[in-house]
Structure formats: structure tokens, C-alpha cells
C-alpha positions as CSV (number, residue, x, y, z in Angstrom):
1,X,115.8,98.9,106.7
2,X,114.0,95.7,105.6
3,X,110.2,95.6,105.3
4,X,108.1,92.6,104.7
5,X,104.4,91.8,104.1
6,X,103.9,88.1,104.9
7,X,106.6,86.2,103.1
8,X,107.2,89.0,100.5
9,X,110.0,91.5,101.0
10,X,109.2,95.2,100.0
11,X,111.6,96.2,97.2
12,X,110.2,99.7,96.6
13,X,107.0,101.5,97.5
14,X,106.2,105.0,96.3
15,X,103.4,107.4,95.3
16,X,103.2,109.7,92.3
17,X,100.7,112.4,91.4
18,X,99.3,111.6,88.0
19,X,97.0,112.8,85.3
20,X,94.5,111.0,83.1
21,X,95.7,109.9,79.7
22,X,99.4,110.2,80.9
23,X,101.9,107.4,81.4
24,X,104.2,106.6,84.3
25,X,107.5,104.7,83.6
26,X,109.2,102.9,86.5
27,X,112.7,101.3,86.1
28,X,114.0,98.9,88.6
29,X,117.7,98.2,88.9
30,X,119.9,99.7,86.3
31,X,118.2,101.8,83.7
32,X,116.8,98.9,81.7
33,X,116.9,95.9,84.1
34,X,113.1,95.9,84.5
35,X,110.8,98.5,83.1
36,X,107.0,99.0,83.9
37,X,104.9,101.4,81.9
38,X,101.5,102.3,83.3
39,X,99.0,104.0,80.9
40,X,96.0,105.6,82.6
41,X,93.4,105.5,80.0
42,X,89.9,106.9,80.0
43,X,87.7,104.7,77.8
44,X,83.9,104.6,78.3
45,X,83.8,101.3,76.5
46,X,85.8,99.6,79.2
47,X,84.6,98.7,82.8
48,X,85.8,101.0,85.6
49,X,89.1,99.8,87.2
50,X,89.8,97.3,84.4
51,X,93.2,96.5,83.1
52,X,95.3,94.5,80.7
53,X,99.0,94.1,80.3
54,X,101.5,93.0,77.6
55,X,105.2,92.4,77.2
56,X,107.0,94.7,74.7
57,X,110.3,92.8,75.2
58,X,111.7,90.4,77.9
59,X,112.4,93.3,80.3
60,X,109.4,95.7,79.7
61,X,105.8,95.2,80.7
62,X,103.0,97.7,79.8
63,X,99.9,98.0,81.9
64,X,96.8,99.7,80.6
65,X,94.7,100.9,83.5
66,X,91.2,101.8,82.3
67,X,89.0,104.4,84.1
68,X,91.1,104.6,87.2
69,X,91.1,108.4,87.0
70,X,87.7,109.9,87.9
71,X,86.3,112.6,90.1
72,X,86.4,110.7,93.4
73,X,87.1,107.2,94.7
74,X,89.9,104.7,94.5
75,X,90.7,101.4,92.8
76,X,93.6,99.0,92.8
77,X,94.8,95.5,93.2
78,X,93.3,93.2,95.8
79,X,96.4,91.2,96.2
80,X,100.0,91.5,95.0
81,X,100.2,90.1,91.5
82,X,103.2,88.2,90.2
83,X,104.6,90.2,87.2
84,X,108.0,88.5,86.5
85,X,111.4,87.8,87.9
86,X,113.9,90.3,89.3
87,X,117.3,89.5,90.8
88,X,116.5,85.8,90.4
89,X,113.4,86.2,92.7
90,X,109.7,86.3,91.8
91,X,108.6,89.9,91.5
92,X,105.1,91.0,92.7
93,X,103.3,94.3,92.2
94,X,100.4,96.0,94.1
95,X,98.8,99.3,92.9
96,X,96.3,101.8,94.2
97,X,94.9,105.0,92.6
98,X,93.2,107.5,94.9
99,X,91.1,110.3,93.4
100,X,90.4,113.3,95.6
101,X,88.0,115.4,93.4
102,X,87.5,117.1,90.1
103,X,90.5,119.1,88.9
104,X,92.9,117.5,91.4
105,X,95.6,115.1,90.3
106,X,95.1,111.5,91.4
107,X,97.6,109.7,93.6
108,X,99.1,106.5,92.1
109,X,100.7,104.3,94.8
110,X,102.7,101.2,93.9
111,X,104.7,98.6,95.8
112,X,107.1,96.0,94.2
113,X,107.8,93.0,96.4
114,X,110.4,90.2,96.0
115,X,109.2,86.7,96.6
116,X,111.0,83.4,96.8
117,X,114.1,82.7,94.7
118,X,113.5,81.0,91.4
119,X,114.8,77.5,91.1
120,X,116.5,78.1,87.7
121,X,119.2,80.6,87.1
122,X,116.9,83.1,85.3
123,X,118.4,86.3,83.9
124,X,117.9,89.4,86.2
125,X,115.0,91.5,85.2
126,X,113.2,88.9,83.1
127,X,109.5,89.4,82.8
128,X,106.8,86.8,82.2
129,X,103.1,87.2,82.4
130,X,101.7,84.8,85.0
């Protein structure tokens, strides 16, 4: 089955029940071809639904998602964001966190998309912050 959104091909889309102050690790391809780590951080000094990201090496990206876990509501990306290169194609990511009430685990949904092929012969799984 092939799924597309506009000119982006859906690589994987899943949902996971999560807890505040816990991390989710997602590996694409072989065990270490492309690794995304999502930290769900409660921090009153940060704005609701804010984030930052960093590279820990050329194949691992860490996202800090601040104040996405709360009693009710939802927050996520408005558009797919380009997060790197995978299988010699641009890699995009969309996220959404739904909160259903106090004491209930939040639902973290994510979709990785493959975009157009890169012009150069980049290494599979290379990440670059764009």
C-alpha cells in the first residue's frame, strides 16, 4: 500500500500512549539508520507546545517537546517539517499530542514522510537540521 499527502509519500505513521517526563525512541530502517528521540518535558518556564531539537550525531536527532502533556487539549506541528535525509530522500515529520484528561496517558501520533530525492549521493539516514 502506498499513501501520499500532496507530493510527500508516507513512510510510517503510528500512535503511542505516553507519559509526561518520559522519552520515546523511534528507529527508521536498520537499528541505527535514523534515530529520533522525543523528550516530553514539563517546564513552567517554557511556553506551552514549544520545542527545540539537536543532533547528537549524524544519525540521531533529539526533540524536546515542552508542556505538550497536560490535563486536556492537543498540540502539534502545523506542517510537516524537514528533519533530514533518509534513503537518499528528504525526510519530513509531523507530530500531534492529544490529552484526554487528568490521569490518562496522552496519545502521541507521528508521521514520517519521504520527499523528493536529494541531488547528491547522501548517506542513508543522514540528519541535518533545516
